[in-house]
TIZAVO-800784 format. One record per residue (C-alpha): residue number from 1; x, y, z. Coordinates in pm, whole numbers, padded with zeros to 5 digits. Layout:
# residues N
- NUM,X,Y,Z
...
# end
This chain:
# residues 447
- 1,11201,07742,09589
- 2,11099,08091,09698
- 3,10779,08199,09518
- 4,10790,08469,09250
- 5,11170,08523,09263
- 6,11207,08674,09608
- 7,11494,08922,09643
- 8,11790,08888,09877
- 9,12087,09107,09971
- 10,12428,08949,10041
- 11,12708,09129,10229
- 12,13018,08909,10202
- 13,13380,09015,10139
- 14,13513,08666,10055
- 15,13486,08637,09672
- 16,13488,08257,09678
- 17,13226,08222,09951
- 18,13018,08508,09810
- 19,13029,08373,09457
- 20,12929,08027,09576
- 21,12632,08163,09774
- 22,12515,08383,09485
- 23,12536,08095,09238
- 24,12334,07860,09459
- 25,12072,08120,09554
- 26,12016,08212,09189
- 27,11978,07845,09101
- 28,11713,07823,09373
- 29,11521,08114,09218
- 30,11632,08410,09431
- 31,11736,08746,09285
- 32,12061,08847,09460
- 33,12233,09183,09516
- 34,12590,09130,09639
- 35,12807,09386,09821
- 36,13165,09315,09934
- 37,13208,09595,10189
- 38,12997,09735,10467
- 39,12976,10090,10333
- 40,12880,09974,09985
- 41,12611,09756,10144
- 42,12467,10048,10340
- 43,12454,10266,10027
- 44,12300,09989,09818
- 45,12047,09863,10069
- 46,11922,10218,10140
- 47,11788,10231,09785
- 48,11642,09880,09794
- 49,11523,09865,10154
- 50,11158,09796,10078
- 51,11236,09556,09792
- 52,11458,09311,09981
- 53,11301,09010,10147
- 54,11617,08932,10346
- 55,11979,09040,10398
- 56,12255,08783,10465
- 57,12545,08966,10626
- 58,12895,08856,10728
- 59,12996,08986,11071
- 60,13359,09062,10986
- 61,13396,09294,10687
- 62,13705,09479,10557
- 63,13586,09828,10652
- 64,13318,09808,10922
- 65,13151,09524,11109
- 66,12824,09365,11005
- 67,12677,09488,11332
- 68,12740,09848,11223
- 69,12571,09779,10889
- 70,12272,09634,11072
- 71,12246,09917,11327
- 72,12259,10190,11058
- 73,11999,10023,10836
- 74,11771,09938,11129
- 75,11683,10309,11152
- 76,11534,10306,10802
- 77,11160,10248,10754
- 78,11068,09899,10634
- 79,11421,09767,10699
- 80,11463,09407,10576
- 81,11531,09118,10818
- 82,11896,09025,10874
- 83,12062,08683,10898
- 84,12427,08692,11014
- 85,12696,08445,10911
- 86,13054,08431,11038
- 87,13348,08199,11063
- 88,13420,08323,11414
- 89,13103,08238,11598
- 90,13067,08353,11957
- 91,12763,08284,12174
- 92,12770,08631,12332
- 93,12785,08792,11990
- 94,12497,08579,11861
- 95,12282,08665,12163
- 96,12358,09036,12122
- 97,12266,09032,11752
- 98,11943,08840,11811
- 99,11840,09077,12088
- 100,11908,09368,11854
- 101,11660,09231,11604
- 102,11849,08987,11380
- 103,11631,08692,11282
- 104,11908,08426,11271
- 105,12280,08363,11318
- 106,12486,08091,11149
- 107,12852,07992,11166
- 108,13073,07890,10875
- 109,13105,07633,10733
- 110,12739,07538,10704
- 111,12547,07276,10509
- 112,12388,07445,10207
- 113,12054,07266,10244
- 114,12024,07382,10606
- 115,12133,07732,10502
- 116,11860,07748,10236
- 117,11597,07623,10479
- 118,11683,07884,10739
- 119,11697,08182,10505
- 120,11364,08079,10350
- 121,11214,08071,10699
- 122,11373,08406,10788
- 123,11262,08612,10487
- 124,10969,08844,10528
- 125,10642,08720,10385
- 126,10465,09045,10298
- 127,10529,09011,09925
- 128,10417,08650,09899
- 129,10100,08717,10100
- 130,10001,08990,09857
- 131,10074,08767,09559
- 132,09847,08498,09696
- 133,09568,08757,09715
- 134,09631,08862,09357
- 135,09708,09227,09432
- 136,10072,09231,09334
- 137,10123,09519,09087
- 138,10447,09407,08923
- 139,10798,09286,08987
- 140,11015,09589,08906
- 141,11196,09765,09192
- 142,11010,10088,09110
- 143,10663,09940,09152
- 144,10773,09734,09453
- 145,10882,10056,09622
- 146,10539,10205,09558
- 147,10373,09893,09699
- 148,10591,09906,10008
- 149,10462,10259,10073
- 150,10102,10146,10023
- 151,10146,09863,10274
- 152,10300,10101,10527
- 153,10013,10347,10475
- 154,09747,10076,10507
- 155,09733,10076,10886
- 156,09675,10453,10911
- 157,09359,10660,10866
- 158,09531,10963,10712
- 159,09447,11068,10353
- 160,09659,10922,10073
- 161,09733,11094,09740
- 162,09831,10866,09450
- 163,09996,11041,09156
- 164,10099,10912,08817
- 165,10030,10934,08447
- 166,09693,10840,08302
- 167,09655,10464,08273
- 168,09946,10368,08500
- 169,09726,10189,08755
- 170,09633,10443,09023
- 171,09291,10290,09094
- 172,09444,09943,09115
- 173,09690,10083,09369
- 174,09404,10238,09566
- 175,09221,09904,09573
- 176,09539,09735,09693
- 177,09568,09990,09973
- 178,09208,09919,10075
- 179,09251,09541,10052
- 180,09552,09527,10285
- 181,09405,09776,10535
- 182,09186,09708,10840
- 183,08896,09852,10635
- 184,08907,09573,10375
- 185,08566,09433,10482
- 186,08404,09777,10444
- 187,08296,09935,10111
- 188,08541,10069,09854
- 189,08362,10352,09670
- 190,08531,10496,09360
- 191,08433,10834,09215
- 192,08576,10969,08888
- 193,08564,11345,08938
- 194,08635,11408,08569
- 195,08352,11187,08441
- 196,08064,11348,08635
- 197,07931,11690,08521
- 198,08033,11968,08759
- 199,07673,12061,08838
- 200,07598,11703,08951
- 201,07922,11618,09130
- 202,07826,11774,09465
- 203,07500,11581,09479
- 204,07676,11259,09377
- 205,07942,11290,09649
- 206,07736,11434,09935
- 207,07385,11324,09838
- 208,07070,11539,09854
- 209,06743,11571,10040
- 210,06401,11537,09882
- 211,06303,11863,09716
- 212,06657,12006,09730
- 213,06627,12101,09363
- 214,06401,12038,09066
- 215,06379,11665,09004
- 216,06493,11564,09355
- 217,06187,11349,09429
- 218,06344,11154,09714
- 219,06648,11149,09940
- 220,06966,11038,09765
- 221,07265,10898,09956
- 222,07593,11020,09810
- 223,07923,10837,09770
- 224,08058,10978,10099
- 225,07767,10828,10292
- 226,07771,10497,10104
- 227,08141,10455,10180
- 228,08054,10403,10547
- 229,08373,10319,10735
- 230,08550,10199,10423
- 231,08745,10393,10159
- 232,08625,10686,09948
- 233,08845,10695,09636
- 234,08835,11026,09448
- 235,08995,10967,09108
- 236,09117,11263,08900
- 237,09075,11492,09200
- 238,09253,11768,09007
- 239,08939,11813,08795
- 240,08715,11888,09093
- 241,08551,12235,09065
- 242,08690,12497,09301
- 243,08361,12555,09497
- 244,08339,12183,09571
- 245,08700,12172,09690
- 246,08606,12386,09992
- 247,08334,12138,10089
- 248,08571,11846,10049
- 249,08821,12021,10278
- 250,08550,12054,10542
- 251,08459,11689,10500
- 252,08817,11585,10575
- 253,08880,11829,10859
- 254,08545,11804,11037
- 255,08458,11443,10962
- 256,08105,11545,10867
- 257,07904,11684,10576
- 258,07558,11807,10483
- 259,07350,11662,10206
- 260,07249,11916,09943
- 261,06940,12087,10080
- 262,06994,11937,10426
- 263,07065,12105,10759
- 264,07160,11809,10977
- 265,07533,11715,10965
- 266,07605,11354,10865
- 267,07910,11180,11016
- 268,08184,11072,10777
- 269,08391,10771,10880
- 270,08562,10662,10557
- 271,08924,10712,10462
- 272,08987,10950,10173
- 273,09222,10827,09900
- 274,09272,11055,09599
- 275,09446,11018,09264
- 276,09554,11257,08992
- 277,09777,11278,08686
- 278,09833,11649,08752
- 279,10094,11825,08966
- 280,09861,11964,09231
- 281,10151,12099,09437
- 282,10269,12333,09161
- 283,10249,12688,09291
- 284,10280,12899,08977
- 285,09986,13132,09039
- 286,09778,12959,08772
- 287,09677,12649,08964
- 288,09303,12589,08999
- 289,09350,12363,09301
- 290,09335,12489,09660
- 291,09670,12475,09836
- 292,09517,12396,10175
- 293,09320,12103,10028
- 294,09630,11972,09853
- 295,09822,11955,10180
- 296,09532,11774,10348
- 297,09506,11519,10067
- 298,09881,11461,10030
- 299,09957,11369,10390
- 300,10071,11025,10266
- 301,10184,11054,09902
- 302,10281,10775,09661
- 303,10372,10789,09293
- 304,10299,10508,09048
- 305,10575,10512,08782
- 306,10482,10494,08412
- 307,10525,10163,08234
- 308,10814,10290,08020
- 309,11019,10327,08341
- 310,10960,09969,08456
- 311,11031,09740,08163
- 312,11058,09442,08398
- 313,10679,09457,08440
- 314,10587,09443,08070
- 315,10612,09066,08016
- 316,10464,09002,08362
- 317,10162,09216,08278
- 318,10131,09057,07933
- 319,10097,08714,08091
- 320,09858,08832,08358
- 321,09623,09008,08117
- 322,09643,08717,07873
- 323,09531,08478,08145
- 324,09238,08703,08235
- 325,09134,08760,07873
- 326,09166,08393,07777
- 327,08910,08293,08040
- 328,08651,08508,07859
- 329,08731,08378,07511
- 330,08671,08051,07330
- 331,08997,08090,07140
- 332,09280,07866,07258
- 333,09581,08091,07311
- 334,09906,07932,07425
- 335,10097,08255,07482
- 336,10302,08530,07320
- 337,10558,08460,07053
- 338,10915,08577,07116
- 339,10868,08838,06841
- 340,10557,08973,07014
- 341,10742,09004,07345
- 342,11033,09183,07174
- 343,10790,09424,07007
- 344,10620,09491,07343
- 345,10952,09559,07514
- 346,11058,09800,07239
- 347,10727,09992,07247
- 348,10711,10310,07466
- 349,10353,10243,07594
- 350,10223,10602,07600
- 351,09892,10472,07737
- 352,10071,10279,08013
- 353,09916,09968,08172
- 354,09568,10049,08045
- 355,09691,10046,07685
- 356,09876,09718,07739
- 357,09565,09554,07881
- 358,09348,09678,07594
- 359,09596,09555,07334
- 360,09613,09210,07494
- 361,09234,09179,07511
- 362,09203,09282,07145
- 363,09478,09039,07043
- 364,09303,08750,07220
- 365,08973,08838,07056
- 366,09114,08866,06704
- 367,09404,08621,06695
- 368,09364,08326,06458
- 369,09671,08144,06590
- 370,09765,07971,06912
- 371,10047,08221,06954
- 372,09996,08597,06968
- 373,10218,08767,06710
- 374,10339,09130,06684
- 375,10065,09206,06433
- 376,09802,09097,06686
- 377,09934,09341,06946
- 378,10002,09626,06702
- 379,09763,09584,06408
- 380,09790,09953,06318
- 381,10144,09904,06196
- 382,10157,09868,05819
- 383,10395,09621,05658
- 384,10747,09762,05648
- 385,11088,09623,05565
- 386,11232,09445,05864
- 387,11503,09709,05905
- 388,11240,09984,05932
- 389,10983,09798,06142
- 390,11219,09676,06415
- 391,11533,09813,06568
- 392,11807,09554,06627
- 393,11759,09386,06963
- 394,12108,09490,07073
- 395,12014,09855,07014
- 396,11696,09811,07219
- 397,11894,09660,07508
- 398,12156,09937,07493
- 399,11888,10207,07495
- 400,11714,10045,07793
- 401,12044,10016,07985
- 402,12131,10377,07905
- 403,11795,10502,08036
- 404,11823,10295,08354
- 405,12180,10409,08425
- 406,12083,10774,08376
- 407,11785,10731,08610
- 408,12007,10569,08875
- 409,12262,10853,08850
- 410,11985,11112,08879
- 411,11833,10927,09175
- 412,12165,10916,09365
- 413,12291,11261,09270
- 414,12563,11112,09050
- 415,12716,10891,09319
- 416,12864,10587,09146
- 417,12856,10354,09447
- 418,12490,10419,09521
- 419,12394,10404,09154
- 420,12572,10071,09118
- 421,12384,09943,09422
- 422,12049,10043,09272
- 423,12143,09867,08948
- 424,12281,09558,09130
- 425,12619,09579,08954
- 426,12972,09668,09062
- 427,13113,10016,09027
- 428,13366,09889,08772
- 429,13091,09738,08559
- 430,12893,10062,08584
- 431,13192,10269,08466
- 432,13245,10031,08173
- 433,12879,10053,08069
- 434,12878,10433,08099
- 435,13183,10452,07872
- 436,13042,10207,07616
- 437,12695,10363,07608
- 438,12815,10722,07607
- 439,12646,10820,07934
- 440,12767,11166,08034
- 441,12997,11177,08335
- 442,12776,11333,08602
- 443,12921,11121,08878
- 444,13113,11211,09188
- 445,13350,10944,09314
- 446,13249,10791,09643
- 447,13532,10546,09678
# end
């Protein structure tokens, strides 16, 4: 069985064959997105390109050929590997597809066990390798997209800017970037620009010479020098004082710096990765951040979405933090009760992943039962009638579906086919849900 529910795309116009493949793959543990035409597949896969571990594609489709689907998607960054299946196998065709970059070619009918073996061998292994190292950030499509960008950035030396709300996991993302990069054996030095007083920040980053100021009794190596050829992570870069921003710009552009009170330039070989919860690119005349520095820091940008926009990660994170907290506690905790999970899924998590981790650690420390209950996660809630304390589960599901559909429509500019692809449902199902949930009709037909 594929580890951690790997994700697969299926392009097959035959409803019987497609349904049979989907059913078997889901039984084997795969998550499957199914498209029944070539154009729908192109629209859907464009939005999921970095999340798919493999695409199984029929060669003969009702609108365009599978080869056209493959050739159009091959131009996208991080395009998934393709396995072709057809009932009209031709050696010349198979050779042409393999030379073009397809990883395998099978003819119908095929033995299902052999089919499963070959698609498991063909899928890309990037996701599973990261999971084995313990740096996987979550399992939602939104966070997987962010991780795909981090992996693509890892092989470069250009600066990376990580944006996202406070507590969403920007430093964890920066550590992931460092871990999968060629610099992983070098130091990872993290600096919180908001936590160090402004008058000390320059000395802490660039270091100082003996006698540079009162109290400087010996040479001090700053974070930039201690980073060596590794990664210098500047957290909350938006809080850096304006005078120091000019010196940071020189550090990046010249690859050198001077210690405070020093005259000899010191070489700088680390990669700069920054993070902020602010919109540094906002040009409203009131910004306290240098525009030229922003463009140097944001060469390779990535945004970490807030936890409320990736509900699929909540239970995954609960289990992960529970496992970590349980190893530091003598209390025997078996897991979360169903009520606790429902309460967590219904909660908006204003403090994001950091709040979730803190609540889990507190629950493990204070729980008197083998199962963590809602009151352990949310002890600040006073006793209320059930109708006031919890919304009906059906209402919670409807609200979550409504938010996700609206996000998909916004993401695709109101295009139903693309939105349905992002949501892994048919256009008909999407229309039905929009009608039932009262989602405003902002869509343009793409049929």
